[in-house]
N, C-alpha and C positions, 0 to 999 in steps of 0.2 A: 254462700248464698248472700245476695245483696238485696237491698230494698229499693223498689222503684215506685213512682207515683202512678196511680190508676189514671188512665186517660179520661175517664168519665167523671168520677167523684173526687179525685185528687188524693185519696187516702193511700198511705204507704202499704205496699204489699210485697210479697216475695217475687223475685224475678223468675222463679221457677213455676209460679202459679199460672194456670191456663186462663183463669178468669178471676176477677176481683171478688173476694168473699163478701164484701159489703154491698156492692150494687149488681154484681153478676156480669159486668161488662168483660168481654174477652180481652185478654192482655195481648195475646198473639193470635190474631184471628185466623191465620192459615198455617197452623203448625204442620211440619213435615214429619211423617212417620218413617223412622229408620230402625229396623229390627225391633219394632214394637215400642220404641222410645220416641218421644217428641223431640225434634231438633229444630232450631231456629232456621229461618230462611237464610240464603246466602247473602251476605252483606255487600253493599256497593264497593267496599274496599277490596273484597275478595275478587269481585268481577273486574275491578280496575287492575289489580295485580295480574290476574290471568290474561287480560287483554294486553298488558304491557309485555308480558313474557312471550306471548304469541307474536307480537309485532317485532320484538328483538330477534326472535328465532327466524322470522321471515326475512328481516334485513340481513342477518348473517348468511342465510342461504343465498339471497340475491347477490351479495357481495362476493361470495365464493364462485358463483356461476358467471357473473359478468367479468370481463377482462379489466385489468387495471389500466390506467392511462399510460403507464410506461410500456406495457405490452401492446397497447393500441398504437403508440408512437412507433414502436419497433415494426409492427405490421405495416404501418403507413409508409415508413421509410423503405422497407423491403419492397412494398408494392410500387413505390415510385422508382426504385432502382430497376425492378422487373419491367416496368412500363418503358423506361428509357432503353433498356436492353432490347425489349421486344420491338420498339420502334426502329432501332438501328438494324436489328435482325430482319424485320419486315421489309425495310428498304433494300437490303441485300437480296433477300428472297425474290422480291418483285423484279429487281434488275435481272437476276439469274433466269427467272421465268419468262421475262420479255424476250430474251435472246432465243431460248428454245427449251424444250423439255429435257434436253441432254444435261448430264451433270455439269455444274458450273466449273469455271476455271479454278486453279489451285488457290489463288488469292481470295476469290469470292467464296469458295467452299470453306476455306479456313475461317473467314469472318462469320459465315453462317453457323458453322459448327461451334466456334467459340462462344458466340452470342447465345445459341440454343442451350449449350451445356451450362453456361454461367447462369442463365435465367432459371433453368430447372433445378440446379444445385448451387444456390448462391453462397451457402456457408459450408459446403462439404466438398473439399478439394479432391478428396479421393474419388468421390463419385463423378466429379467433373472430369477427371482423368479417364475414368472408365467410360463415361459417356463419349468423350472425344475418341477414344480407341474404337468403340463400337461404330461411331459415325464414319471414321476413316475406313474401317473395314467394309462398311456398306458402300461407301463411295468408290473404293477400289473394285468391288464386285460390279457396280453399275458401269464403270468405265470399261470393263472387260467384255460386257455383253453388247453386241450390236443389235439395235432394234430399228428395222427398216420396214417399209410397207405397212401391212396390217399391224405388225408388232409395234410400230411407232405409236399407234393409238393406246396400246397398253402402257408404254412409257409415259405418254402424255397424261393418261388417267392417274397413274401412280404419282407422277410429279405434282399434279394438282391436288391430290389427296394428302400427300406428305411433302410439302414444299421445302421444309427445313429439317427433315428427318431422313437421312440417307439410308440408315439401317432399315427403317420401315419401308422406304421406297424400294429397296432391294428385295425385301420380303414380299411386298406387293407384286412386283414384277415376276418373281419366281412362282407365286401362287397363280397369277393370271396366265403365265405361260403354261403351267401344268394343266390348268383348266382348258386352255385353248387347244393344246395337243390332244387332250382326252375327247374334246368335241369333234376334232377333225380326224379321228381314227377311221 
């Protein structure tokens, strides 16, 4: 127990007293009851420490959610590489589509396939190889199928829907042909 001065009369009183025994002035005007005992109000220091802890926790969470600058640089350089590949691939695709909806020449097809697979799988060479194998398989299937007359519309539609994906173009043509045959029974 320590002694404090009464705010009204200045006499020394116990810090545990609720009121001054000399003048009756309340020492702690708003005591908080906890389990039947009077406890002092929360001090500004306690509020400051609590606020500081909350701010630090918030910053830690924000830093863990936001990517680091190195990750952002990696994403940016990867995005730039993909944009360059996409631009080259788009030029080849546009050139192949201007000629016709028929599968492109071997050289154009190779450029389109290489650019497509490299942009889809820039860091995974195993998947690039798988992608190329699938694309060449689709290209071979497209070249074996003759599409003339009304069927040429199917080839044109699938070529415009999938200009750089020969596997999907092959799948599209197969599905369209199947539906066409079912409609014409």
